[in-house]
N, CA, C and O atoms as a MOPAC input file, in Angstrom:
PM7 MOZYME 1SCF
protein

 N     50.85200 1   -31.62700 1   -63.14900 1
 C     52.00200 1   -31.67200 1   -64.04700 1
 C     51.52900 1   -31.95000 1   -65.47300 1
 O     50.49400 1   -32.58700 1   -65.67000 1
 N     52.27300 1   -31.48100 1   -66.45300 1
 C     51.88500 1   -31.70000 1   -67.84200 1
 C     52.72400 1   -32.76900 1   -68.53100 1
 O     52.63400 1   -32.93400 1   -69.74700 1
 N     53.54600 1   -33.50200 1   -67.76500 1
 C     54.35200 1   -34.57400 1   -68.34200 1
 C     54.43900 1   -35.73600 1   -67.35700 1
 O     54.39500 1   -35.54000 1   -66.14200 1
 N     54.56000 1   -36.93000 1   -67.88800 1
 C     54.75700 1   -38.10000 1   -67.03400 1
 C     56.17500 1   -38.07800 1   -66.46200 1
 O     57.09800 1   -37.54800 1   -67.08100 1
 N     56.33300 1   -38.65800 1   -65.28100 1
 C     57.65700 1   -38.80000 1   -64.67700 1
 C     58.49000 1   -39.76300 1   -65.50100 1
 O     57.95600 1   -40.60200 1   -66.22600 1
 N     59.79900 1   -39.63500 1   -65.38200 1
 C     60.72800 1   -40.54000 1   -66.04900 1
 C     61.67200 1   -41.12100 1   -65.01200 1
 O     61.97200 1   -40.48400 1   -64.00300 1
 N     62.13900 1   -42.33800 1   -65.27000 1
 C     63.12700 1   -42.96200 1   -64.40400 1
 C     64.49400 1   -42.53400 1   -64.92300 1
 O     64.96300 1   -43.02900 1   -65.94800 1
 N     65.12300 1   -41.61500 1   -64.20800 1
 C     66.41000 1   -41.07400 1   -64.64200 1
 C     67.56500 1   -41.48900 1   -63.73100 1
 O     68.73200 1   -41.32300 1   -64.08400 1
 N     67.23000 1   -42.02800 1   -62.56000 1
 C     68.26000 1   -42.45000 1   -61.60400 1
 C     67.63700 1   -43.45800 1   -60.64100 1
 O     66.41400 1   -43.52400 1   -60.51900 1
 N     68.46600 1   -44.23700 1   -59.96200 1
 C     67.91200 1   -45.15500 1   -58.94700 1
 C     67.17000 1   -44.38000 1   -57.86700 1
 O     67.47300 1   -43.22000 1   -57.58900 1
 N     66.19800 1   -45.04400 1   -57.27200 1
 C     65.46300 1   -44.42700 1   -56.17300 1
 C     65.19200 1   -45.48600 1   -55.12300 1
 O     65.14500 1   -46.67200 1   -55.44800 1
 N     65.01400 1   -45.09400 1   -53.88700 1
 C     64.72200 1   -46.09000 1   -52.83600 1
 C     63.31100 1   -46.65200 1   -53.00600 1
 O     62.39900 1   -45.94700 1   -53.43700 1
 N     63.14800 1   -47.91000 1   -52.67000 1
 C     61.84500 1   -48.56100 1   -52.72800 1
 C     61.25500 1   -48.63800 1   -51.33500 1
 O     61.97700 1   -48.75200 1   -50.34500 1
 N     59.93400 1   -48.57400 1   -51.26900 1
 C     59.19600 1   -48.73600 1   -50.02500 1
 C     58.10300 1   -49.75800 1   -50.27500 1
 O     57.20200 1   -49.52600 1   -51.08100 1
 N     58.18000 1   -50.90100 1   -49.57900 1
 C     57.18700 1   -51.95700 1   -49.76500 1
 C     56.29500 1   -52.03100 1   -48.54600 1
 O     56.78600 1   -51.83400 1   -47.43500 1
 N     55.00900 1   -52.30600 1   -48.69300 1
 C     54.34900 1   -52.80700 1   -49.90600 1
 C     53.90600 1   -51.70900 1   -50.87000 1
 O     53.37700 1   -52.01700 1   -51.93800 1
 N     54.11100 1   -50.41300 1   -50.51700 1
 C     53.65300 1   -49.32100 1   -51.38100 1
 C     54.14000 1   -49.45800 1   -52.81900 1
 O     53.35700 1   -49.24800 1   -53.74500 1
 N     55.38700 1   -49.79800 1   -53.03200 1
 C     55.91900 1   -49.84400 1   -54.38900 1
 C     55.47400 1   -51.06600 1   -55.19000 1
 O     55.81200 1   -51.18300 1   -56.36800 1
 N     54.72400 1   -51.97300 1   -54.57400 1
 C     54.05400 1   -53.03200 1   -55.34600 1
 C     52.82500 1   -52.47000 1   -56.05600 1
 O     52.32100 1   -53.07500 1   -57.00200 1
 N     52.34800 1   -51.32300 1   -55.60400 1
 C     51.14100 1   -50.70500 1   -56.14500 1
 C     51.41100 1   -49.85600 1   -57.37000 1
 O     52.52400 1   -49.82800 1   -57.89600 1
 N     50.37300 1   -49.16400 1   -57.81400 1
 C     50.44400 1   -48.34200 1   -59.02400 1
 C     51.25000 1   -47.06500 1   -58.79100 1
 O     51.34000 1   -46.55500 1   -57.67400 1
 N     51.82600 1   -46.57200 1   -59.87200 1
 C     52.59600 1   -45.32700 1   -59.88100 1
 C     52.04900 1   -44.44800 1   -61.00800 1
 O     52.66500 1   -44.36800 1   -62.07100 1
 N     50.91300 1   -43.79200 1   -60.80000 1
 C     50.25200 1   -43.06500 1   -61.89300 1
 C     51.05000 1   -41.88800 1   -62.44000 1
 O     50.69300 1   -41.34500 1   -63.48600 1
 N     52.11900 1   -41.47800 1   -61.76100 1
 C     52.97200 1   -40.40800 1   -62.31600 1
 C     53.74900 1   -40.88800 1   -63.53900 1
 O     54.23600 1   -40.07800 1   -64.32900 1
 N     53.86400 1   -42.22200 1   -63.69400 1
 C     54.57700 1   -42.80900 1   -64.82900 1
 C     53.56800 1   -43.27800 1   -65.86900 1
 O     52.43600 1   -43.61600 1   -65.52100 1
 N     53.95300 1   -43.30400 1   -67.11400 1
 C     53.00000 1   -43.60500 1   -68.18300 1
 C     52.67900 1   -45.09100 1   -68.30200 1
 O     51.53500 1   -45.44500 1   -68.58800 1
 N     53.64300 1   -45.95600 1   -68.09400 1
 C     53.42200 1   -47.38500 1   -68.32400 1
 C     53.97100 1   -48.19700 1   -67.16300 1
 O     55.06900 1   -47.93700 1   -66.67000 1
 N     53.20200 1   -49.17100 1   -66.73700 1
 C     53.70700 1   -50.13800 1   -65.75400 1
 C     52.94700 1   -51.43300 1   -65.88900 1
 O     51.86000 1   -51.47500 1   -66.46600 1
 N     53.53600 1   -52.51000 1   -65.34200 1
 C     52.87800 1   -53.80700 1   -65.42700 1
 C     53.24300 1   -54.65700 1   -64.22300 1
 O     54.25800 1   -54.44200 1   -63.56000 1
 N     52.38200 1   -55.62400 1   -63.96500 1
 C     52.55200 1   -56.61600 1   -62.90900 1
 C     52.55900 1   -57.96800 1   -63.61000 1
 O     51.58300 1   -58.33100 1   -64.26600 1
 N     53.64800 1   -58.71300 1   -63.47800 1
 C     53.93400 1   -59.88400 1   -64.31000 1
 C     54.10100 1   -61.10500 1   -63.41500 1
 O     54.90700 1   -61.09700 1   -62.48500 1
 N     53.34000 1   -62.14600 1   -63.70100 1
 C     53.39800 1   -63.38100 1   -62.91000 1
 C     53.57700 1   -64.56000 1   -63.85800 1
 O     52.89700 1   -64.65000 1   -64.88000 1
 N     54.48800 1   -65.45900 1   -63.52000 1
 C     54.66400 1   -66.69600 1   -64.28600 1
 C     54.77900 1   -67.84500 1   -63.29400 1
 O     55.14300 1   -67.64900 1   -62.13400 1
 N     54.46600 1   -69.03500 1   -63.76400 1
 C     54.59300 1   -70.17800 1   -62.87600 1
 C     54.34000 1   -71.49400 1   -63.57200 1
 O     54.00200 1   -71.55200 1   -64.75500 1
 N     54.51400 1   -72.54200 1   -62.80300 1
 C     54.30600 1   -73.91600 1   -63.25600 1
 C     53.30200 1   -74.56900 1   -62.31100 1
 O     53.37000 1   -74.38900 1   -61.09500 1
 N     52.38500 1   -75.31800 1   -62.87600 1
 C     51.35300 1   -76.00100 1   -62.10100 1
 C     51.41700 1   -77.48500 1   -62.38000 1
 O     51.77700 1   -77.90400 1   -63.48000 1
 N     51.06200 1   -78.29000 1   -61.37300 1
 C     51.00300 1   -79.73300 1   -61.56700 1
 C     49.64300 1   -80.23100 1   -61.10300 1
 O     49.22800 1   -79.97900 1   -59.97200 1
 N     48.94500 1   -80.95300 1   -62.00500 1
 C     47.63600 1   -81.48900 1   -61.69800 1
 C     47.72500 1   -82.77600 1   -60.89000 1
 O     48.81600 1   -83.25900 1   -60.59000 1
 N     46.55400 1   -83.32900 1   -60.53900 1
 C     46.49700 1   -84.53600 1   -59.71900 1
 C     47.15900 1   -85.73400 1   -60.38200 1
 O     47.73600 1   -86.57200 1   -59.68800 1
 N     47.09400 1   -85.83800 1   -61.69200 1
 C     47.72900 1   -86.94400 1   -62.40300 1
 C     49.11100 1   -86.56700 1   -62.94400 1
 O     49.55600 1   -87.10600 1   -63.95800 1
 N     49.77600 1   -85.65000 1   -62.26900 1
 C     51.13000 1   -85.20200 1   -62.63400 1
 C     51.17900 1   -84.47300 1   -63.97200 1
 O     52.26500 1   -84.23700 1   -64.50300 1
 N     50.02700 1   -84.11400 1   -64.52500 1
 C     49.98800 1   -83.33600 1   -65.75300 1
 C     50.45400 1   -81.91700 1   -65.42000 1
 O     50.02700 1   -81.34900 1   -64.41500 1
 N     51.32200 1   -81.34100 1   -66.25000 1
 C     51.91800 1   -80.04200 1   -65.93000 1
 C     51.45000 1   -78.95200 1   -66.89600 1
 O     51.14500 1   -79.19800 1   -68.06300 1
 N     51.41100 1   -77.75400 1   -66.35400 1
 C     50.98600 1   -76.56100 1   -67.09000 1
 C     51.93100 1   -75.41400 1   -66.72600 1
 O     52.48000 1   -75.37000 1   -65.62500 1
 N     52.10700 1   -74.49700 1   -67.66200 1
 C     52.83700 1   -73.25800 1   -67.42000 1
 C     51.86100 1   -72.10400 1   -67.63100 1
 O     50.97300 1   -72.18400 1   -68.47900 1
 N     52.02700 1   -71.03700 1   -66.86200 1
 C     51.12600 1   -69.91100 1   -67.04100 1
 C     51.87800 1   -68.59200 1   -66.98900 1
 O     52.98600 1   -68.49300 1   -66.46100 1
 N     51.23100 1   -67.58500 1   -67.55800 1
 C     51.70600 1   -66.20600 1   -67.51500 1
 C     50.47100 1   -65.32800 1   -67.34200 1
 O     49.49500 1   -65.46600 1   -68.08000 1
 N     50.51700 1   -64.43800 1   -66.37900 1
 C     49.43600 1   -63.49400 1   -66.13400 1
 C     50.05600 1   -62.11200 1   -65.99600 1
 O     50.93600 1   -61.90600 1   -65.16000 1
 N     49.60800 1   -61.16700 1   -66.80700 1
 C     50.17300 1   -59.81700 1   -66.78900 1
 C     49.04000 1   -58.78800 1   -66.76500 1
 O     48.10000 1   -58.85900 1   -67.55800 1
 N     49.14800 1   -57.84500 1   -65.85000 1
 C     48.24900 1   -56.69500 1   -65.79900 1
 C     49.04800 1   -55.47000 1   -66.22600 1
 O     50.17000 1   -55.27100 1   -65.76200 1
 N     48.48200 1   -54.64900 1   -67.10500 1
 C     49.13700 1   -53.44300 1   -67.58700 1
 C     48.29900 1   -52.22200 1   -67.23900 1
 O     47.06900 1   -52.27300 1   -67.26000 1
 N     48.97600 1   -51.12500 1   -66.91800 1
 C     48.33800 1   -49.82000 1   -66.80800 1
 C     49.07200 1   -48.89400 1   -67.76600 1
 O     50.29900 1   -48.79900 1   -67.73400 1
 N     48.30900 1   -48.20800 1   -68.62100 1
 C     48.87900 1   -47.27100 1   -69.58200 1
 C     48.23800 1   -45.90700 1   -69.33200 1
 O     47.02800 1   -45.74100 1   -69.48800 1
 N     49.05200 1   -44.94600 1   -68.94600 1
 C     48.55500 1   -43.60000 1   -68.67200 1
 C     48.22000 1   -42.86500 1   -69.95900 1
 O     48.98900 1   -42.89000 1   -70.92000 1
 N     47.07600 1   -42.21600 1   -69.96900 1
 C     46.65900 1   -41.42000 1   -71.12100 1
 C     47.14500 1   -39.98000 1   -71.01100 1
 O     47.53600 1   -39.36800 1   -72.00500 1
 N     47.11500 1   -39.44400 1   -69.78400 1
 C     47.60600 1   -38.09600 1   -69.53200 1
 C     47.98900 1   -38.02300 1   -68.05700 1
 O     47.36500 1   -38.67500 1   -67.22000 1
 N     49.00600 1   -37.23800 1   -67.73800 1
 C     49.43100 1   -37.13200 1   -66.33700 1
 C     48.46300 1   -36.28800 1   -65.51300 1
 O     47.68200 1   -35.50700 1   -66.05600 1
 N     48.52800 1   -36.45700 1   -64.21000 1
 C     47.71200 1   -35.65400 1   -63.30600 1
 C     46.38100 1   -36.29900 1   -62.98700 1
 O     46.05800 1   -37.38200 1   -63.47400 1
 N     45.62200 1   -35.61300 1   -62.16200 1
 C     44.32000 1   -36.11500 1   -61.71800 1
 C     43.29700 1   -36.01800 1   -62.84900 1
 O     43.43000 1   -35.19900 1   -63.75700 1
 N     42.28400 1   -36.86200 1   -62.77500 1
 C     41.17600 1   -36.81000 1   -63.73400 1
 C     40.49700 1   -35.45700 1   -63.56900 1
 O     40.16300 1   -35.06400 1   -62.45100 1
 N     40.29000 1   -34.74300 1   -64.66800 1
 C     39.73200 1   -33.39300 1   -64.58700 1
 C     38.25300 1   -33.35000 1   -64.96300 1
 O     37.79300 1   -32.39800 1   -65.59400 1
 N     37.51800 1   -34.38000 1   -64.57500 1
 C     36.09300 1   -34.44100 1   -64.87900 1
 C     35.37100 1   -35.12500 1   -63.72600 1
 O     35.94600 1   -35.97100 1   -63.04100 1
 N     34.12800 1   -34.76300 1   -63.51500 1
 C     33.30900 1   -35.40400 1   -62.48900 1
 C     32.58000 1   -36.63000 1   -63.02600 1
 O     31.91400 1   -37.33300 1   -62.26700 1
 N     32.69700 1   -36.89300 1   -64.31800 1
 C     32.00700 1   -38.02000 1   -64.93800 1
 C     32.60100 1   -39.34400 1   -64.48100 1
 O     33.81900 1   -39.48000 1   -64.36300 1
 N     31.73400 1   -40.31900 1   -64.22400 1
 C     32.19500 1   -41.66600 1   -63.89400 1
 C     32.88000 1   -42.34200 1   -65.07700 1
 O     33.57000 1   -43.34500 1   -64.89600 1
 N     32.70400 1   -41.81400 1   -66.26700 1
 C     33.33600 1   -42.37300 1   -67.46500 1
 C     34.76600 1   -41.86300 1   -67.63900 1
 O     35.54100 1   -42.44500 1   -68.39800 1
 N     35.11900 1   -40.78900 1   -66.94800 1
 C     36.43400 1   -40.17300 1   -67.11600 1
 C     37.53100 1   -41.05900 1   -66.54200 1
 O     37.34800 1   -41.69100 1   -65.50200 1
 N     38.67100 1   -41.10300 1   -67.22500 1
 C     39.81000 1   -41.88700 1   -66.76100 1
 C     41.09500 1   -41.30000 1   -67.31900 1
 O     41.08700 1   -40.64200 1   -68.35900 1
 N     42.18300 1   -41.53700 1   -66.63500 1
 C     43.50200 1   -41.14800 1   -67.11600 1
 C     44.34800 1   -42.35700 1   -67.49400 1
 O     45.49700 1   -42.20400 1   -67.90700 1
 N     43.78900 1   -43.55600 1   -67.35700 1
 C     44.54600 1   -44.78000 1   -67.64200 1
 C     43.69400 1   -45.79400 1   -68.37500 1
 O     42.47400 1   -45.84000 1   -68.21500 1
 N     44.35000 1   -46.59400 1   -69.17300 1
 C     43.75000 1   -47.79500 1   -69.75900 1
 C     44.35500 1   -48.99300 1   -69.05200 1
 O     45.50600 1   -48.95100 1   -68.61500 1
 N     43.57900 1   -50.05900 1   -68.93900 1
 C     44.04400 1   -51.27100 1   -68.26500 1
 C     43.89200 1   -52.45500 1   -69.21100 1
 O     42.85100 1   -52.64000 1   -69.84100 1
 N     44.93700 1   -53.24000 1   -69.29300 1
 C     44.93800 1   -54.43000 1   -70.13500 1
 C     45.40500 1   -55.60800 1   -69.28000 1
 O     46.14500 1   -55.42600 1   -68.31400 1
 N     44.97200 1   -56.80000 1   -69.63700 1
 C     45.42600 1   -58.00000 1   -68.93900 1
 C     45.57200 1   -59.11800 1   -69.95900 1
 O     44.81800 1   -59.20100 1   -70.92900 1
 N     46.55400 1   -59.97100 1   -69.72200 1
 C     46.84800 1   -61.08400 1   -70.62700 1
 C     47.08800 1   -62.31800 1   -69.77300 1
 O     47.84400 1   -62.26800 1   -68.80300 1
 N     46.44300 1   -63.43200 1   -70.13300 1
 C     46.65900 1   -64.71000 1   -69.45100 1
 C     46.95100 1   -65.76700 1   -70.50700 1
 O     46.20200 1   -65.90600 1   -71.47400 1
 N     48.02500 1   -66.50300 1   -70.32700 1
 C     48.39200 1   -67.57900 1   -71.25900 1
 C     48.62400 1   -68.85200 1   -70.45400 1
 O     49.17500 1   -68.82200 1   -69.35400 1
 N     48.18800 1   -69.97600 1   -71.03200 1
 C     48.32200 1   -71.27500 1   -70.38000 1
 C     48.85200 1   -72.28000 1   -71.39300 1
 O     48.30400 1   -72.42400 1   -72.48600 1
 N     49.91700 1   -72.97000 1   -71.01900 1
 C     50.49500 1   -74.01900 1   -71.85500 1
 C     50.25500 1   -75.35700 1   -71.18800 1
 O     50.58600 1   -75.54000 1   -70.01700 1
 N     49.68200 1   -76.29300 1   -71.92700 1
 C     49.47900 1   -77.66600 1   -71.47600 1
 C     50.67700 1   -78.46600 1   -71.99400 1
 O     50.75300 1   -78.77200 1   -73.18400 1
 N     51.61300 1   -78.80500 1   -71.09900 1
 C     52.85800 1   -79.45200 1   -71.51500 1
 C     52.62800 1   -80.81500 1   -72.16400 1
 O     53.25100 1   -81.12800 1   -73.17900 1
 N     51.75000 1   -81.62100 1   -71.59400 1
 C     51.50900 1   -82.97200 1   -72.10800 1
 C     50.89100 1   -82.94900 1   -73.50400 1
 O     51.32200 1   -83.68300 1   -74.39300 1
 N     49.89500 1   -82.11500 1   -73.68600 1
 C     49.18900 1   -82.06300 1   -74.97600 1
 C     49.79200 1   -81.03500 1   -75.93000 1
 O     49.33500 1   -80.87900 1   -77.06200 1
 N     50.82100 1   -80.33900 1   -75.45900 1
 C     51.48900 1   -79.30200 1   -76.24700 1
 C     50.47800 1   -78.27100 1   -76.77100 1
 O     50.56000 1   -77.80500 1   -77.90800 1
 N     49.53400 1   -77.94000 1   -75.90400 1
 C     48.51300 1   -76.96000 1   -76.26000 1
 C     48.83000 1   -75.61400 1   -75.64700 1
 O     49.51300 1   -75.52100 1   -74.62600 1
 N     48.32600 1   -74.57700 1   -76.28300 1
 C     48.54800 1   -73.21300 1   -75.81300 1
 C     47.26100 1   -72.42400 1   -75.99700 1
 O     46.66500 1   -72.43500 1   -77.07500 1
 N     46.83800 1   -71.74500 1   -74.94700 1
 C     45.65900 1   -70.88600 1   -75.02800 1
 C     45.98700 1   -69.55400 1   -74.37600 1
 O     46.78900 1   -69.49000 1   -73.44500 1
 N     45.36900 1   -68.49900 1   -74.86600 1
 C     45.56000 1   -67.20600 1   -74.22500 1
 C     44.24900 1   -66.43000 1   -74.24900 1
 O     43.37100 1   -66.65300 1   -75.08400 1
 N     44.16000 1   -65.52800 1   -73.31400 1
 C     42.96700 1   -64.71000 1   -73.14300 1
 C     43.41700 1   -63.29200 1   -72.83300 1
 O     44.47700 1   -63.08900 1   -72.24200 1
 N     42.61300 1   -62.30800 1   -73.23100 1
 C     42.95800 1   -60.91400 1   -72.98500 1
 C     41.73300 1   -60.14500 1   -72.51700 1
 O     40.59600 1   -60.47900 1   -72.85100 1
 N     41.99500 1   -59.11400 1   -71.73900 1
 C     40.93300 1   -58.21100 1   -71.28000 1
 C     41.42900 1   -56.78100 1   -71.45500 1
 O     42.61800 1   -56.50000 1   -71.30800 1
 N     40.50400 1   -55.88500 1   -71.76900 1
 C     40.80100 1   -54.46100 1   -71.91100 1
 C     39.71000 1   -53.67500 1   -71.18300 1
 O     38.54100 1   -54.06000 1   -71.18800 1
 N     40.11100 1   -52.57300 1   -70.56000 1
 C     39.12700 1   -51.74900 1   -69.86200 1
 C     39.65400 1   -50.32600 1   -69.73600 1
 O     40.86100 1   -50.09900 1   -69.65300 1
 N     38.73800 1   -49.38300 1   -69.72400 1
 C     39.08000 1   -47.99300 1   -69.45100 1
 C     39.20300 1   -47.75200 1   -67.94900 1
 O     39.68600 1   -46.70000 1   -67.53100 1
 N     38.77700 1   -48.70100 1   -67.14400 1
 C     38.82700 1   -48.51400 1   -65.70400 1
 C     37.66300 1   -47.71900 1   -65.15300 1
 O     37.59700 1   -47.48500 1   -63.94600 1
 N     36.74100 1   -47.29500 1   -66.00600 1
 C     35.57000 1   -46.55900 1   -65.54200 1
 C     34.71100 1   -47.46900 1   -64.67600 1
 O     34.65900 1   -48.68000 1   -64.89300 1
 N     34.04500 1   -46.88600 1   -63.70500 1
 C     33.14700 1   -47.61500 1   -62.80600 1
 C     33.87300 1   -48.71600 1   -62.03400 1
 O     33.26400 1   -49.70400 1   -61.62400 1
 N     35.19100 1   -48.53400 1   -61.83800 1
 C     36.01900 1   -49.47300 1   -61.06600 1
 C     36.07700 1   -50.86000 1   -61.69900 1
 O     36.33000 1   -51.84000 1   -60.99800 1
 N     35.84900 1   -50.96500 1   -63.00700 1
 C     35.91400 1   -52.25500 1   -63.70400 1
 C     37.34500 1   -52.77100 1   -63.78400 1
 O     37.55300 1   -53.97800 1   -63.90500 1
 N     38.32000 1   -51.89700 1   -63.72000 1
 C     39.73400 1   -52.27400 1   -63.73000 1
 C     40.49700 1   -51.20200 1   -62.98100 1
 O     40.04700 1   -50.06000 1   -62.88900 1
 N     41.64900 1   -51.56700 1   -62.44600 1
 C     42.45200 1   -50.58300 1   -61.74200 1
 C     43.59800 1   -51.21600 1   -61.00600 1
 O     43.86400 1   -52.41100 1   -61.13700 1
 N     44.27900 1   -50.39400 1   -60.22600 1
 C     45.40400 1   -50.84200 1   -59.41000 1
 C     45.48900 1   -49.95300 1   -58.18100 1
 O     45.36300 1   -48.73300 1   -58.27800 1
 N     45.69800 1   -50.55600 1   -57.05000 1
 C     45.81500 1   -49.83100 1   -55.79200 1
 C     47.07400 1   -48.97400 1   -55.78800 1
 O     48.07700 1   -49.32200 1   -56.41200 1
 N     47.01200 1   -47.86600 1   -55.08700 1
 C     48.19200 1   -47.02700 1   -54.89800 1
 C     49.01300 1   -47.46800 1   -53.69500 1
 O     50.15400 1   -47.03200 1   -53.53900 1
 N     48.45600 1   -48.32600 1   -52.83800 1
 C     49.08200 1   -48.65400 1   -51.55500 1
 C     49.79200 1   -49.99600 1   -51.49500 1
 O     50.72000 1   -50.16300 1   -50.70300 1
 N     49.38100 1   -50.95900 1   -52.31600 1
 C     49.94200 1   -52.30600 1   -52.23900 1
 C     49.63600 1   -53.03900 1   -53.53700 1
 O     49.00100 1   -52.47800 1   -54.43000 1
 N     50.07200 1   -54.26300 1   -53.64900 1
 C     49.76200 1   -55.05700 1   -54.84200 1
 C     48.29000 1   -55.45400 1   -54.81300 1
 O     47.87700 1   -56.31900 1   -54.04100 1
 N     47.52900 1   -54.82000 1   -55.65000 1
 C     46.13000 1   -55.14900 1   -55.86500 1
 C     45.77000 1   -54.57600 1   -57.22500 1
 O     45.54900 1   -53.37200 1   -57.36000 1
 N     45.71300 1   -55.43700 1   -58.23000 1
 C     45.33900 1   -54.98400 1   -59.56700 1
 C     44.25900 1   -55.91700 1   -60.08900 1
 O     44.23000 1   -57.10100 1   -59.75500 1
 N     43.37300 1   -55.37200 1   -60.91000 1
 C     42.24400 1   -56.15300 1   -61.39900 1
 C     41.80800 1   -55.64500 1   -62.75500 1
 O     42.03700 1   -54.49200 1   -63.12200 1
 N     41.17800 1   -56.53500 1   -63.48000 1
 C     40.55700 1   -56.19600 1   -64.75700 1
 C     39.35700 1   -57.12800 1   -64.88500 1
 O     39.51200 1   -58.31400 1   -65.17700 1
 N     38.16000 1   -56.58700 1   -64.66600 1
 C     36.96200 1   -57.42700 1   -64.59800 1
 C     37.12400 1   -58.41600 1   -63.45300 1
 O     37.52000 1   -58.01900 1   -62.35700 1
 N     36.82900 1   -59.69600 1   -63.68000 1
 C     36.94500 1   -60.68400 1   -62.60400 1
 C     38.38300 1   -61.15500 1   -62.34700 1
 O     38.62500 1   -61.86100 1   -61.36800 1
 N     39.32400 1   -60.78400 1   -63.19000 1
 C     40.71800 1   -61.17500 1   -62.98200 1
 C     41.32800 1   -60.27100 1   -61.91600 1
 O     41.11700 1   -59.05900 1   -61.93600 1
 N     42.08700 1   -60.85700 1   -60.98100 1
 C     42.60900 1   -60.08100 1   -59.86900 1
 C     43.91900 1   -60.70500 1   -59.38200 1
 O     44.07500 1   -61.92600 1   -59.38000 1
 N     44.84200 1   -59.85800 1   -58.97400 1
 C     46.07200 1   -60.28300 1   -58.28800 1
 C     46.21100 1   -59.38600 1   -57.06700 1
 O     46.15000 1   -58.16100 1   -57.17500 1
 N     46.40000 1   -60.00900 1   -55.89800 1
 C     46.48700 1   -59.24600 1   -54.65300 1
 C     47.54800 1   -59.82700 1   -53.74400 1
 O     47.74700 1   -61.04000 1   -53.69100 1
 N     48.21900 1   -58.95600 1   -53.03800 1
 C     49.15300 1   -59.35000 1   -51.99700 1
 C     48.34200 1   -59.56000 1   -50.73300 1
 O     47.65900 1   -58.64600 1   -50.27000 1
 N     48.41200 1   -60.75300 1   -50.17500 1
 C     47.65800 1   -61.02500 1   -48.93700 1
 C     48.58300 1   -61.43300 1   -47.82900 1
 O     48.13200 1   -61.70200 1   -46.71500 1

């Protein structure tokens, strides 16, 4: 196909498949937020997001290991409630050599050593 799919109407979901990547669409993300409590009741909030951005629709048309149709980004933010501190980290990858990606079958996305998986 020469165009990305568009969401024009509701569609049925199939899990765990629909937790995975949908390369027919140009943009998607997996978003996680939560609250953590340390041993001394110190609390933290976090946000972890994996993004896939399609460069062109369809299969990769090259045999090169460098070839890709998607870019992968990840963002992690941590708030220290007691100290009112905030830190964030980001990762970017072309996904070449399996450095980043997302499964087509279930929730499994990664960018370098960062990973989120349905177990």
